[in-house]
C-alpha positions as CSV (number, residue, x, y, z in Angstrom):
1,M,82.6,77.9,100.9
2,P,84.5,80.5,99.2
3,E,87.3,82.3,101.3
4,L,89.9,84.5,99.5
5,T,92.7,86.6,100.5
6,V,94.0,90.5,100.5
7,A,97.6,89.4,100.2
8,L,99.3,93.4,101.0
9,A,102.9,93.8,101.6
10,Q,102.7,93.8,105.2
11,R,100.1,91.1,106.0
12,S,96.8,89.3,104.4
13,Y,93.8,88.8,105.4
14,P,90.9,86.5,104.8
15,I,87.5,87.2,103.2
16,I,85.4,84.3,104.5
17,I,82.1,84.2,102.2
18,Q,79.7,81.3,103.9
19,S,75.8,81.1,103.9
20,G,74.7,80.5,107.7
21,L,78.0,82.2,108.8
22,L,76.6,84.0,111.5
23,G,75.1,81.0,113.0
24,T,78.8,79.6,112.8
25,A,81.1,79.7,116.2
26,M,83.8,82.3,114.7
27,N,85.4,83.1,118.4
28,P,89.1,82.2,118.1
29,A,88.9,85.4,115.5
30,V,88.2,87.5,118.6
31,S,90.1,85.1,121.3
32,G,93.0,87.2,121.3
33,H,91.5,90.5,121.7
34,G,90.7,92.0,125.5
35,A,87.7,94.4,124.4
36,V,85.4,93.7,121.4
37,L,82.6,96.2,120.3
38,I,79.9,95.4,117.9
39,V,79.1,98.8,116.0
40,T,75.6,98.8,114.3
41,D,72.9,100.8,113.1
42,S,69.3,101.2,114.2
43,H,67.9,98.7,110.8
44,V,70.7,95.9,111.3
45,G,71.3,95.9,114.8
46,P,67.9,94.5,116.0
47,L,67.9,92.0,113.5
48,Y,71.9,90.8,113.7
49,A,73.6,91.9,116.7
50,G,72.4,89.3,118.9
51,R,73.5,86.5,116.7
52,L,76.5,88.3,116.1
53,R,77.4,87.9,119.7
54,Q,76.6,84.2,119.7
55,C,78.9,83.7,116.4
56,I,81.7,85.2,118.8
57,G,81.0,83.8,122.1
58,R,80.8,86.8,124.1
59,P,77.3,87.2,125.1
60,D,77.6,90.4,126.9
61,C,79.5,91.7,124.0
62,P,78.7,95.7,124.3
63,V,76.7,97.4,121.2
64,W,76.9,100.7,119.8
65,S,74.1,101.9,117.3
66,M,73.6,104.7,115.3
67,P,71.0,105.8,113.2
68,A,70.7,104.6,109.6
69,G,71.7,105.9,106.7
70,E,74.2,108.0,104.6
71,R,73.3,111.6,106.4
72,E,74.9,109.9,109.6
73,K,78.4,109.0,108.4
74,N,79.7,112.5,109.7
75,L,82.2,113.9,112.1
76,A,79.5,114.1,114.9
77,R,78.8,110.4,114.8
78,F,82.5,109.7,114.3
79,A,83.0,112.0,117.7
80,E,80.2,110.3,119.7
81,L,82.0,106.6,118.5
82,L,85.3,107.8,120.0
83,E,83.9,108.5,123.4
84,F,82.1,105.7,123.6
85,L,85.1,103.5,123.1
86,A,86.8,105.6,125.4
87,E,84.1,105.6,128.2
88,R,84.3,102.1,127.8
89,R,88.0,101.7,128.4
90,L,89.0,100.2,125.3
91,T,92.6,99.3,124.7
92,R,95.2,98.9,121.8
93,D,94.1,95.0,122.0
94,S,90.4,95.6,121.3
95,C,88.5,95.0,118.2
96,I,85.5,96.7,116.7
97,L,83.3,94.4,114.7
98,A,81.2,96.5,111.7
99,L,78.1,95.0,111.6
100,G,75.9,96.7,108.7
101,G,76.4,98.3,105.4
102,G,78.8,100.7,103.8
103,V,78.1,103.8,106.5
104,V,78.5,101.3,109.5
105,G,81.9,100.1,107.9
106,D,83.3,103.1,106.6
107,L,82.3,104.9,110.1
108,A,83.4,102.5,112.4
109,G,86.6,101.3,110.1
110,F,87.4,105.1,110.7
111,A,87.1,105.3,114.4
112,A,89.5,101.9,114.3
113,A,92.0,103.6,112.5
114,C,92.0,106.7,114.9
115,Y,91.4,105.1,118.3
116,M,95.0,105.1,120.3
117,R,96.4,105.2,116.9
118,G,94.7,102.3,115.4
119,I,92.9,99.3,117.1
120,A,91.8,95.8,114.7
121,F,88.6,95.7,113.2
122,I,86.6,92.9,111.6
123,Q,84.1,93.7,108.4
124,V,80.6,92.2,109.2
125,P,78.8,93.8,106.1
126,T,75.2,93.0,106.0
127,S,74.3,94.6,102.8
128,L,75.4,93.7,99.0
129,L,77.0,97.0,98.0
130,A,79.2,96.6,101.6
131,M,80.0,92.8,100.9
132,V,81.1,93.2,97.1
133,D,82.9,96.8,97.5
134,S,83.0,98.7,100.8
135,S,83.8,96.1,103.3
136,V,87.4,94.9,101.1
137,G,90.2,97.2,100.8
138,G,90.8,99.2,104.1
139,K,89.1,102.7,102.9
140,T,86.9,104.2,105.8
141,A,86.0,107.7,105.9
142,V,83.2,110.1,106.8
143,D,81.5,112.7,104.9
144,L,82.0,116.4,105.3
145,P,79.1,119.0,104.0
146,A,81.8,120.1,101.3
147,G,82.0,115.9,99.6
148,K,81.7,112.3,100.1
149,N,84.2,110.6,102.1
150,L,86.8,113.8,102.7
151,A,88.0,112.7,105.8
152,G,88.8,109.2,106.2
153,A,92.0,107.0,106.3
154,F,93.3,103.5,104.7
155,H,93.1,101.0,107.5
156,Q,92.9,97.4,106.6
157,P,90.4,94.8,108.5
158,K,91.1,92.1,110.2
159,A,89.3,90.2,108.2
160,V,86.1,90.4,106.1
161,W,83.0,87.8,107.1
162,I,80.4,87.7,104.8
163,D,76.8,85.7,105.4
164,P,74.8,86.3,102.0
165,D,71.6,84.8,103.9
166,V,71.5,88.1,105.8
167,L,70.2,89.5,102.5
168,E,67.0,87.8,102.7
169,T,66.2,91.2,105.1
170,L,67.7,93.8,102.8
171,P,65.1,96.4,101.6
172,G,65.0,95.9,97.6
173,R,65.7,99.4,96.8
174,E,69.4,98.4,98.6
175,Y,69.9,94.8,97.0
176,R,69.6,97.0,93.7
177,A,71.9,99.7,94.4
178,G,74.6,97.0,95.8
179,L,74.0,95.4,92.1
180,A,75.6,98.4,90.8
181,E,78.9,97.5,92.3
182,V,78.5,94.0,90.7
183,V,78.0,95.8,87.5
184,K,81.3,97.7,87.8
185,A,83.4,94.9,88.7
186,G,82.1,93.1,85.6
187,A,82.7,96.8,83.5
188,I,86.3,96.7,84.2
189,A,87.0,93.1,84.8
190,G,87.2,91.7,81.5
191,D,84.6,91.1,79.4
192,E,83.8,87.3,80.7
193,F,82.4,88.4,84.0
194,F,80.1,91.5,82.1
195,V,78.7,88.6,79.6
196,W,78.0,86.4,82.3
197,L,75.8,89.3,84.7
198,E,74.3,90.0,81.2
199,N,73.2,86.2,80.8
200,H,72.4,86.0,84.9
201,A,70.5,89.0,85.4
202,D,67.1,87.3,85.9
203,A,68.6,84.9,88.2
204,L,70.0,87.9,90.3
205,N,66.7,90.4,89.9
206,A,65.0,86.5,91.7
207,K,68.1,86.4,94.4
208,R,69.2,83.0,93.8
209,P,71.5,82.3,96.3
210,E,74.0,80.5,94.5
211,V,74.0,83.1,91.9
212,I,74.7,85.7,94.2
213,E,77.2,84.5,95.9
214,Q,79.0,83.7,92.9
215,A,78.6,87.5,92.2
216,I,80.1,88.1,95.8
217,A,82.8,86.2,94.9
218,R,83.6,87.5,91.7
219,S,83.7,91.0,92.7
220,C,85.3,90.1,95.8
221,R,88.4,88.8,93.9
222,L,88.9,91.2,91.5
223,K,88.7,93.9,94.6
224,A,90.9,91.7,96.2
225,D,93.5,91.6,93.7
226,I,93.7,95.2,93.4
227,V,94.1,96.5,96.3
228,A,97.0,93.7,96.8
229,R,98.4,95.6,94.0
230,D,98.0,99.2,95.2
231,E,96.5,99.4,98.8
232,T,96.6,103.0,98.6
233,E,95.3,103.8,95.3
234,Q,98.3,104.9,93.7
235,G,97.7,103.6,90.2
236,D,95.3,100.4,89.7
237,R,92.8,101.1,92.2
238,A,91.6,104.5,91.3
239,L,90.0,102.5,88.1
240,L,87.8,101.2,91.0
241,N,86.0,104.4,91.2
242,F,84.4,103.9,87.7
243,G,81.6,106.2,87.7
244,H,82.0,107.2,91.6
245,T,83.3,110.9,90.6
246,F,80.2,111.5,88.8
247,G,78.0,109.5,91.5
248,H,79.2,111.2,94.2
249,A,78.9,114.6,93.2
250,L,74.9,113.8,92.2
251,E,74.9,112.4,96.1
252,V,76.4,115.3,97.7
253,L,73.8,118.1,95.7
254,L,71.2,116.0,96.6
255,D,72.3,116.1,100.5
256,Y,72.6,112.3,100.2
257,G,68.4,112.2,100.5
258,G,67.4,111.7,96.5
259,L,69.7,108.1,95.8
260,V,71.4,105.8,97.4
261,H,75.3,105.1,96.7
262,G,74.2,102.3,94.2
263,E,72.2,104.2,92.2
264,A,74.3,107.5,92.0
265,V,76.9,104.9,90.7
266,A,74.8,103.6,88.1
267,I,73.9,106.9,86.5
268,G,77.6,107.4,87.3
269,M,79.0,104.7,85.3
270,V,76.4,105.6,81.9
271,L,77.8,109.2,82.3
272,A,81.2,108.2,82.5
273,A,80.6,105.5,79.5
274,D,79.1,107.8,77.1
275,Y,81.3,110.6,77.8
276,S,84.1,108.1,76.9
277,A,82.5,107.4,74.2
278,Q,82.4,110.7,72.9
279,L,86.0,110.7,73.2
280,G,86.4,108.3,71.2
281,L,87.7,105.7,73.7
282,A,85.1,103.4,73.6
283,G,82.4,102.3,71.6
284,Q,78.7,103.6,71.9
285,N,77.6,100.0,71.5
286,D,79.5,99.1,75.0
287,A,78.1,102.0,76.4
288,D,74.5,100.9,75.5
289,R,74.9,97.5,76.6
290,L,76.1,98.7,79.9
291,K,73.1,101.0,80.7
292,A,70.9,98.2,79.1
293,L,72.1,95.5,81.5
294,L,71.8,98.3,84.6
295,Q,68.2,99.0,83.7
296,A,67.6,95.0,83.4
297,L,68.7,95.1,87.0
298,G,66.1,98.0,88.0
299,L,68.7,101.0,88.3
300,P,68.4,104.2,87.4
301,T,70.3,105.6,84.4
302,Q,69.5,109.4,84.3
303,P,70.2,112.3,86.8
304,P,67.2,113.3,88.6
305,P,65.1,116.3,86.8
306,G,66.5,119.3,87.8
307,M,70.5,119.0,88.4
308,N,72.6,121.4,87.1
309,A,75.7,120.7,85.4
310,A,77.7,123.5,86.4
311,Q,76.9,122.4,90.2
312,I,77.9,119.0,89.1
313,V,81.4,120.0,87.9
314,E,81.8,122.0,90.7
315,K,81.4,119.3,93.1
316,M,83.5,117.1,90.9
317,R,86.0,119.2,91.4
318,L,85.9,118.9,95.4
319,D,86.4,114.7,94.7
320,K,88.8,113.7,97.0
321,K,90.5,112.0,93.7
322,A,90.7,115.6,91.9
323,L,94.4,116.7,91.4
324,H,95.0,120.7,91.2
325,G,94.0,122.2,88.4
326,G,92.0,119.5,86.8
327,L,89.4,116.7,87.2
328,R,90.5,113.1,87.9
329,L,88.2,110.5,85.9
330,V,88.0,107.0,85.2
331,L,87.0,106.4,81.6
332,W,86.1,103.5,79.5
333,R,87.9,101.6,77.2
334,G,85.0,99.3,75.8
335,I,83.6,96.5,78.3
336,G,86.4,95.1,80.8
337,A,88.7,97.9,80.7
338,C,89.2,101.5,82.2
339,T,91.6,104.2,82.2
340,L,92.8,107.0,84.5
341,H,92.6,110.5,83.0
342,A,94.4,112.6,85.6
343,D,93.9,116.1,83.9
344,A,90.4,115.9,82.1
345,S,89.1,119.0,81.0
346,G,86.3,120.5,83.2
347,D,84.8,122.6,80.5
348,D,84.6,119.3,78.1
349,V,82.7,117.7,81.2
350,L,80.3,120.5,81.4
351,R,79.6,120.7,77.9
352,F,78.4,117.1,77.6
353,L,76.8,117.4,81.1
354,D,75.1,120.5,79.1
355,Q,73.6,118.5,76.4
356,R,72.8,115.3,78.9
357,L,70.8,117.3,81.2
358,R,68.6,118.9,78.5
């Protein structure tokens, strides 16, 4: 059973990765809390909420469920959850269990950060993308019409419980979307992991359990190490956003309906790598290898037809990582290395995208 630690200055917490975890008694982890609430969605709740109740030894634990989908990660749903917490009279010693993918984890974590100025929560991710990325590190948020994750807070979970067995019920498209974040980890973590992914692409597509578990563990280890160095994204942690500034812009322009998050990140990584090659920061051969790996894993690498370069750049300027006067981009120095450009030229990016979208 791989168990990693996110070692922060103020406190640390475990990432437990174990097949069959939801069939294991985890009640000591919540025994010190008064009320416990499961937050989930309409897809995941019917499958796993009952199992999680048994896991924590609280068969009558209340469940708050939201409709599934990125469009539901908004202020209205956030307000509904806060009202539910108040109606249930949750107190400062209560704990929320976020059972679901990144949308549930982000919204439940943000509610935990804000309710009574902060209560405990545990991430129980059920999508591959949430397992390898969004459940670790304490970023919580909801989307605004102007952009993705613009309202949020840093609020670290008490623990992250990962049961790879739940991926058996994950739709194929969502599984592939999660692989995009695994590739991102390989792209920035040194060439050894990237080469490992190239060599195990077929096994990942075949969902071989031991390969999936290793991919999850290696991705989580990378993120845990970076978060420990830079909890609130003042430096190195920004590198985890490789591909995300381009990708988030695409998601917003498509109203969170044309691409799922991992698909947008895959396209965004290719755009960032190609732009980096154009600037002379990386070789085009490395960018081509990244594109080939993503394609081998069944992910898109080109923006959907009809996208407008000027609109993409406009949304990139509204990205939460942007700074006044310029774009803040994570660019590539080739396989295993990234660099942060705090004042990238919007005009240069516009010309690049104009050429790519013709």
